[in-house]
KEKE-3310 file (N, C-alpha, C; in steps of 0.2 Angstrom, whole numbers, plus 5000, padded with zeros to 4 digits):
npx = (4851:4834:4820:4802:4789:4773:4760:4745:4729:4714:4704:4694:4686:4679:4677:4675:4685:4691:4704:4703:4693:4684:4691:4688:4689:4699:4707:4708:4720:4729:4728:4735:4748:4751:4754:4764:4774:4780:4789:4805:4815:4813:4819:4814:4798:4787:4773:4766:4757:4744:4745:4733:4718:4709:4717:4723:4718:4725:4738:4736:4733:4745:4753:4748:4751:4764:4772:4781:4776:4774:4769:4764:4762:4746:4742:4754:4761:4773:4783:4779:4784:4797:4802:4798:4807:4819:4820:4825:4836:4838:4845:4838:4821:4805:4790:4773:4755:4741:4729:4729:4726:4729:4742:4758:4771:4781:4782:4786:4798:4805:4805:4813:4825:4827:4829:4840:4850:4851:4855:4847:4839:4826:4813:4799:4784:4773:4774:4772:4758:4756:4753:4740:4730:4733:4743:4753:4770:4784:4801:4814:4830:4838:4844:4837:4824:4827:4830:4818:4810:4816:4814:4801:4786:4773:4755:4751:4763:4767:4758:4757:4768:4779:4776:4783:4794:4789:4786:4798:4807:4818:4828:4832:4838:4829:4820:4810:4798:4789:4776:4771:4757:4749:4741:4734:4721:4714:4707:4712:4714:4708:4696:4683:4666:4663:4675:4680:4671:4675:4688:4685:4678:4688:4697:4688:4687:4700:4709:4706:4710:4723:4733:4744:4741:4744:4747:4745:4736:4725:4722:4719:4707:4699:4698:4691:4679:4674:4665:4667:4678:4671:4665:4669:4673:4669:4677:4691:4709:4721:4712:4713:4724:4721:4710:4717:4725:4715:4710:4721:4723:4711:4712)
npy = (5161:5155:5158:5159:5161:5167:5166:5175:5181:5192:5191:5178:5167:5156:5155:5169:5181:5172:5171:5180:5176:5173:5162:5153:5165:5173:5179:5168:5167:5172:5162:5152:5158:5158:5145:5142:5150:5141:5134:5127:5129:5139:5155:5167:5174:5180:5188:5187:5197:5204:5220:5226:5235:5228:5220:5227:5225:5213:5217:5226:5217:5209:5219:5221:5209:5209:5204:5204:5211:5210:5218:5215:5211:5206:5194:5189:5180:5173:5184:5192:5184:5183:5196:5199:5190:5196:5206:5201:5193:5178:5162:5150:5147:5145:5140:5144:5143:5153:5146:5136:5132:5122:5120:5111:5113:5105:5096:5104:5108:5095:5094:5104:5100:5088:5094:5102:5093:5085:5093:5099:5107:5110:5105:5096:5091:5087:5083:5070:5067:5062:5067:5075:5086:5102:5102:5105:5110:5118:5120:5130:5134:5150:5153:5145:5151:5163:5159:5154:5166:5172:5164:5158:5159:5157:5161:5152:5147:5159:5162:5151:5147:5137:5129:5129:5121:5108:5107:5107:5097:5090:5099:5101:5097:5087:5085:5074:5072:5060:5050:5034:5024:5032:5048:5056:5056:5064:5080:5095:5108:5125:5130:5130:5132:5121:5116:5125:5123:5110:5113:5122:5114:5106:5115:5119:5108:5104:5115:5123:5115:5112:5122:5121:5110:5094:5086:5072:5073:5078:5067:5058:5063:5062:5049:5045:5052:5049:5054:5068:5069:5067:5079:5087:5080:5081:5088:5091:5089:5102:5111:5124:5126:5117:5125:5136:5131:5127:5139:5144:5135:5137:5151)
npz = (4951:4955:4947:4950:4939:4939:4929:4926:4924:4924:4915:4908:4898:4901:4915:4921:4929:4938:4945:4955:4962:4977:4989:5002:5009:5004:4989:4975:4968:4978:4987:4980:4979:4992:4994:4985:4991:5000:4994:4994:4985:4976:4973:4971:4967:4955:4949:4933:4924:4912:4903:4902:4907:4914:4922:4932:4945:4949:4949:4960:4970:4971:4976:4989:4994:4994:4983:4969:4954:4936:4922:4905:4888:4883:4874:4869:4878:4879:4877:4887:4898:4895:4896:4910:4916:4913:4921:4933:4931:4931:4932:4930:4926:4932:4926:4930:4932:4935:4938:4947:4961:4970:4969:4972:4982:4986:4976:4965:4970:4969:4955:4951:4957:4949:4937:4938:4942:4931:4921:4912:4897:4898:4908:4914:4923:4916:4903:4898:4905:4922:4934:4943:4934:4936:4945:4937:4932:4925:4920:4914:4907:4907:4895:4887:4887:4881:4868:4864:4865:4854:4843:4842:4833:4828:4833:4843:4848:4854:4863:4872:4882:4882:4871:4859:4862:4862:4849:4843:4849:4847:4848:4861:4877:4887:4902:4912:4924:4932:4939:4947:4952:4938:4940:4931:4927:4936:4939:4944:4941:4938:4928:4924:4931:4939:4942:4951:4961:4966:4970:4980:4989:4993:5000:5010:5018:5021:5024:5036:5047:5043:5035:5027:5018:5010:4994:4996:5007:5000:4991:5001:5006:4994:4993:5004:5001:4987:4978:4976:4967:4955:4951:4941:4930:4916:4908:4898:4898:4895:4887:4883:4875:4865:4859:4855:4845:4836:4832:4826:4815:4808:4804)
capx = (4844:4829:4814:4796:4785:4766:4756:4738:4725:4708:4700:4693:4680:4675:4676:4678:4688:4693:4710:4702:4687:4686:4692:4689:4690:4705:4707:4711:4727:4732:4729:4740:4754:4753:4756:4770:4780:4782:4794:4812:4820:4811:4822:4810:4792:4784:4767:4766:4750:4744:4745:4726:4715:4706:4722:4725:4716:4730:4744:4735:4733:4752:4756:4745:4754:4771:4774:4783:4771:4776:4764:4766:4757:4740:4742:4761:4763:4780:4786:4778:4788:4804:4803:4798:4813:4825:4820:4828:4842:4839:4848:4832:4814:4799:4783:4767:4749:4737:4723:4731:4726:4732:4749:4762:4778:4786:4783:4790:4805:4807:4806:4819:4831:4828:4831:4847:4855:4852:4858:4842:4837:4819:4810:4792:4780:4767:4776:4768:4755:4755:4750:4733:4729:4732:4749:4758:4775:4789:4807:4819:4835:4837:4846:4831:4819:4829:4829:4810:4808:4818:4812:4794:4783:4765:4751:4750:4769:4768:4753:4758:4775:4784:4774:4789:4799:4786:4786:4805:4810:4825:4833:4833:4839:4822:4819:4803:4796:4783:4774:4767:4753:4747:4735:4732:4714:4711:4707:4713:4714:4701:4694:4676:4663:4663:4682:4681:4667:4679:4693:4682:4676:4694:4699:4684:4688:4707:4713:4705:4714:4730:4733:4749:4739:4748:4744:4743:4730:4719:4721:4716:4700:4695:4697:4685:4673:4675:4660:4670:4682:4667:4661:4672:4676:4667:4681:4698:4716:4724:4707:4715:4729:4717:4706:4722:4727:4710:4709:4726:4722:4706:4714)
capy = (5162:5151:5163:5157:5166:5164:5170:5176:5187:5192:5189:5171:5166:5150:5157:5176:5183:5166:5171:5184:5173:5172:5155:5153:5172:5176:5178:5161:5168:5173:5155:5149:5161:5156:5138:5143:5153:5136:5130:5128:5130:5145:5160:5173:5173:5186:5187:5191:5198:5209:5227:5228:5238:5222:5216:5232:5222:5208:5221:5228:5211:5208:5225:5219:5203:5210:5200:5208:5210:5212:5218:5215:5210:5201:5188:5187:5178:5172:5190:5194:5180:5185:5203:5198:5187:5200:5211:5197:5190:5172:5156:5146:5150:5140:5142:5142:5146:5155:5143:5130:5134:5116:5119:5107:5116:5099:5093:5109:5107:5089:5095:5109:5096:5084:5098:5104:5087:5082:5098:5100:5114:5111:5099:5097:5085:5087:5081:5064:5068:5057:5070:5078:5092:5107:5102:5106:5114:5118:5124:5130:5139:5157:5153:5142:5156:5168:5156:5154:5172:5174:5159:5156:5163:5156:5163:5147:5147:5165:5162:5145:5149:5132:5125:5129:5116:5102:5107:5106:5093:5088:5104:5103:5091:5088:5081:5072:5070:5056:5045:5028:5025:5039:5052:5060:5057:5069:5087:5100:5115:5129:5133:5130:5133:5114:5115:5129:5119:5105:5116:5125:5109:5103:5120:5119:5102:5103:5121:5125:5111:5111:5127:5118:5103:5091:5082:5066:5075:5079:5061:5054:5066:5060:5042:5045:5055:5049:5058:5074:5069:5067:5085:5091:5075:5082:5093:5088:5092:5107:5113:5131:5125:5115:5131:5141:5128:5126:5145:5145:5131:5140:5157)
capz = (4955:4952:4947:4948:4935:4939:4924:4929:4921:4926:4910:4907:4894:4904:4922:4922:4936:4942:4949:4960:4965:4984:4990:5009:5012:5001:4982:4973:4967:4985:4990:4976:4981:4999:4994:4981:4995:5004:4990:4997:4980:4972:4976:4970:4964:4952:4945:4926:4921:4906:4904:4901:4913:4918:4927:4938:4952:4950:4952:4967:4975:4972:4981:4995:4996:4994:4978:4963:4948:4930:4917:4899:4883:4884:4870:4868:4885:4879:4878:4894:4902:4893:4899:4917:4918:4912:4927:4939:4928:4934:4928:4928:4926:4933:4924:4934:4929:4940:4939:4950:4968:4974:4968:4977:4982:4986:4969:4962:4972:4966:4948:4951:4958:4943:4931:4939:4942:4924:4917:4906:4895:4900:4912:4917:4926:4912:4896:4897:4911:4926:4940:4942:4930:4941:4948:4931:4933:4920:4922:4908:4908:4905:4888:4883:4887:4876:4862:4863:4863:4847:4838:4842:4828:4828:4838:4848:4852:4858:4869:4876:4882:4880:4865:4854:4864:4860:4842:4841:4855:4845:4849:4868:4882:4891:4908:4913:4930:4932:4945:4946:4947:4936:4943:4926:4926:4941:4937:4950:4939:4938:4921:4924:4938:4942:4944:4957:4966:4968:4974:4986:4994:4996:5005:5016:5022:5023:5025:5043:5051:5040:5030:5022:5017:5004:4989:5000:5011:4995:4989:5006:5006:4989:4994:5009:4998:4980:4974:4975:4961:4949:4950:4935:4925:4910:4905:4896:4899:4889:4882:4881:4870:4859:4856:4851:4839:4831:4829:4821:4809:4804:4801)
cpx = (4839:4822:4807:4792:4778:4762:4748:4735:4718:4703:4700:4686:4676:4673:4679:4680:4690:4698:4708:4695:4688:4686:4693:4692:4696:4704:4710:4718:4731:4733:4735:4747:4756:4756:4763:4776:4783:4788:4801:4817:4819:4815:4818:4804:4789:4778:4767:4759:4750:4744:4738:4723:4712:4711:4725:4724:4722:4736:4742:4735:4741:4755:4754:4749:4762:4775:4776:4778:4774:4770:4766:4761:4752:4741:4749:4763:4770:4784:4785:4783:4796:4806:4803:4805:4819:4826:4824:4834:4843:4843:4843:4826:4809:4793:4777:4761:4744:4730:4724:4732:4728:4739:4753:4769:4783:4787:4787:4797:4809:4809:4812:4825:4832:4832:4839:4852:4856:4855:4854:4841:4830:4817:4803:4789:4774:4768:4772:4764:4754:4753:4744:4734:4728:4739:4755:4764:4781:4795:4811:4824:4834:4839:4840:4826:4821:4828:4822:4808:4810:4815:4805:4790:4775:4762:4751:4757:4770:4763:4754:4766:4780:4782:4779:4793:4795:4786:4793:4809:4817:4830:4835:4834:4833:4822:4812:4802:4789:4782:4770:4764:4751:4741:4732:4725:4711:4712:4707:4714:4708:4700:4687:4673:4663:4670:4683:4677:4671:4684:4691:4680:4683:4697:4695:4685:4695:4710:4712:4710:4722:4731:4738:4747:4742:4744:4741:4737:4724:4717:4717:4708:4696:4694:4691:4679:4674:4671:4663:4674:4677:4663:4663:4675:4674:4672:4688:4704:4718:4718:4709:4719:4725:4713:4711:4724:4722:4709:4715:4725:4716:4708:4719)
cpy = (5158:5156:5159:5162:5163:5169:5170:5182:5186:5190:5181:5170:5161:5152:5164:5178:5178:5167:5175:5182:5171:5164:5155:5160:5175:5175:5171:5162:5169:5166:5151:5152:5159:5149:5138:5145:5147:5132:5132:5130:5136:5151:5167:5171:5180:5184:5191:5191:5203:5216:5230:5231:5233:5219:5221:5229:5217:5212:5224:5223:5209:5213:5223:5213:5203:5205:5204:5206:5213:5212:5219:5213:5204:5194:5185:5185:5176:5178:5193:5190:5182:5192:5203:5195:5191:5205:5208:5194:5183:5167:5151:5149:5144:5143:5139:5146:5147:5152:5136:5131:5128:5115:5116:5109:5110:5096:5098:5109:5101:5090:5099:5104:5091:5088:5100:5099:5084:5087:5099:5107:5116:5105:5101:5090:5084:5085:5075:5064:5062:5060:5073:5085:5098:5107:5103:5111:5113:5122:5124:5135:5145:5157:5150:5147:5161:5165:5156:5160:5175:5170:5158:5161:5163:5159:5158:5147:5153:5165:5157:5145:5143:5127:5124:5123:5109:5101:5105:5102:5091:5093:5105:5096:5092:5083:5080:5070:5066:5052:5039:5026:5032:5042:5057:5061:5062:5076:5092:5107:5119:5133:5134:5130:5126:5113:5119:5126:5114:5108:5119:5120:5106:5108:5120:5114:5101:5109:5123:5122:5111:5116:5124:5111:5101:5088:5075:5067:5075:5072:5057:5056:5063:5052:5041:5047:5055:5053:5065:5074:5069:5074:5088:5086:5076:5086:5089:5092:5097:5109:5120:5130:5122:5120:5135:5138:5127:5133:5147:5142:5135:5147:5156)
cpz = (4951:4953:4945:4945:4935:4934:4926:4925:4924:4921:4909:4903:4898:4911:4923:4929:4941:4947:4955:4964:4972:4986:4998:5012:5009:4993:4980:4972:4973:4988:4987:4978:4988:4999:4990:4986:5000:5000:4993:4991:4975:4976:4976:4966:4961:4948:4938:4924:4915:4908:4902:4908:4917:4923:4932:4944:4954:4953:4959:4972:4976:4977:4988:4998:4996:4989:4972:4957:4942:4925:4910:4894:4885:4881:4869:4875:4885:4880:4885:4899:4901:4897:4907:4919:4918:4918:4933:4937:4931:4930:4926:4930:4927:4931:4927:4931:4935:4941:4943:4958:4973:4972:4973:4977:4983:4980:4964:4963:4969:4958:4947:4952:4952:4938:4932:4939:4935:4919:4910:4904:4897:4903:4914:4920:4922:4904:4894:4904:4915:4933:4938:4938:4935:4945:4943:4933:4927:4922:4916:4910:4905:4897:4884:4882:4881:4869:4860:4861:4856:4842:4837:4837:4828:4834:4844:4852:4856:4864:4874:4876:4880:4874:4860:4855:4861:4853:4839:4847:4853:4847:4856:4872:4887:4896:4909:4920:4930:4938:4943:4952:4945:4939:4938:4925:4931:4938:4943:4948:4939:4932:4921:4931:4942:4945:4951:4963:4969:4973:4981:4991:4997:5001:5011:5021:5025:5026:5033:5048:5049:5034:5024:5020:5010:4999:4992:5004:5006:4993:4994:5007:5000:4989:4999:5005:4990:4975:4972:4968:4954:4947:4944:4930:4918:4905:4903:4898:4893:4884:4879:4875:4864:4855:4852:4845:4834:4828:4824:4815:4805:4801:4795)
residu = (MET:ILE:LEU:GLY:ILE:LEU:GLN:ALA:ARG:ALA:GLY:SER:SER:ARG:LEU:PRO:GLY:LYS:VAL:LEU:LYS:PRO:LEU:LEU:GLY:ALA:PRO:MET:LEU:ALA:ARG:GLN:ILE:GLU:ARG:LEU:LYS:ARG:SER:ALA:ARG:LEU:ASP:GLN:LEU:VAL:VAL:ALA:THR:SER:ASP:GLN:ALA:ASP:ASP:LEU:ALA:ILE:ALA:ALA:LEU:CYS:ALA:GLU:LEU:ASP:VAL:PRO:CYS:PHE:ARG:GLY:PRO:LEU:ASP:ASP:VAL:LEU:GLN:ARG:PHE:HIS:LEU:ALA:ALA:GLN:ARG:PHE:ASN:PRO:SER:GLN:ILE:VAL:ARG:LEU:THR:GLY:ASP:CYS:PRO:LEU:ALA:ASP:PRO:ALA:LEU:ILE:ASP:GLU:LEU:ILE:GLU:LEU:HIS:LEU:GLN:GLY:GLY:TYR:ASP:TYR:SER:SER:ASN:CYS:TRP:ASP:PRO:SER:TYR:PRO:ASP:GLY:LEU:ASP:ALA:GLU:ILE:LEU:SER:ALA:ALA:THR:LEU:ARG:LEU:LEU:ALA:ALA:GLN:ALA:GLN:SER:PRO:ALA:GLU:ARG:GLU:HIS:VAL:THR:TYR:TYR:ILE:ARG:GLN:HIS:ALA:GLU:LEU:PHE:LYS:ILE:GLY:ARG:LEU:SER:ARG:THR:PRO:SER:LEU:ALA:GLN:LEU:ARG:TRP:THR:VAL:ASP:GLU:PRO:ALA:ASP:PHE:GLU:LEU:VAL:GLU:GLN:ILE:TYR:ARG:GLN:LEU:TYR:PRO:GLY:LYS:PRO:ALA:PHE:THR:THR:GLU:ASP:ILE:LEU:ALA:LEU:LEU:ALA:ARG:GLU:PRO:GLN:LEU:ALA:THR:LEU:ASN:THR:GLN:HIS:ARG:ARG:ASN:GLU:GLY:LEU:GLU:THR:SER:LEU:ALA:LYS:GLU:LYS:HIS:SER)
# end
């Protein structure tokens, strides 16, 4: 079984409550789940949130959407993933994050296919980024996740589920999905108010006429209205990981 684990929490220092922020009449997290359910290769989707009171609202939303929800440690996200996966006994786990309301189910399916055909321990489309920030997806075998849960030690490795693999790449057979030309300069994730403004504009223009709008539809919109892509260009990719590493170095 291929299990998609979508990590999400209500707390966010840069954009508090972002995953529940209304996006065209529904919480942003609900919009992402709507898109992920179109994947042909995910057998099951579960939302992994924290056991903190702030995230009761996420659990309630999952119940409303009839999506399983697992609640675990706030900061030890790797343990949260590991325990969530144990509930379903999957052979492969797809890691997704709740700040990507433009997630592309076709791209996720392509990554899963590459991973299975190559017999990889871990595969991603963001090792050497060539897709927009916000379309990131990773897949790892159940055995690999068990190894990470047992071996990862540092706070950064526990908070950022697959960071241990990047630190010890020689231990794993790694698959990479990329595209040419690169679109890595585009930012479609939601961490800042400007990010949400861009995503909201995209939904307003595309969703009413085509709820299952594609990455190609978004690119066509940005080609027609290039000023949209400049709304959030002041932020860098992986700022959250950079912050974690800086804190760890300081401590």
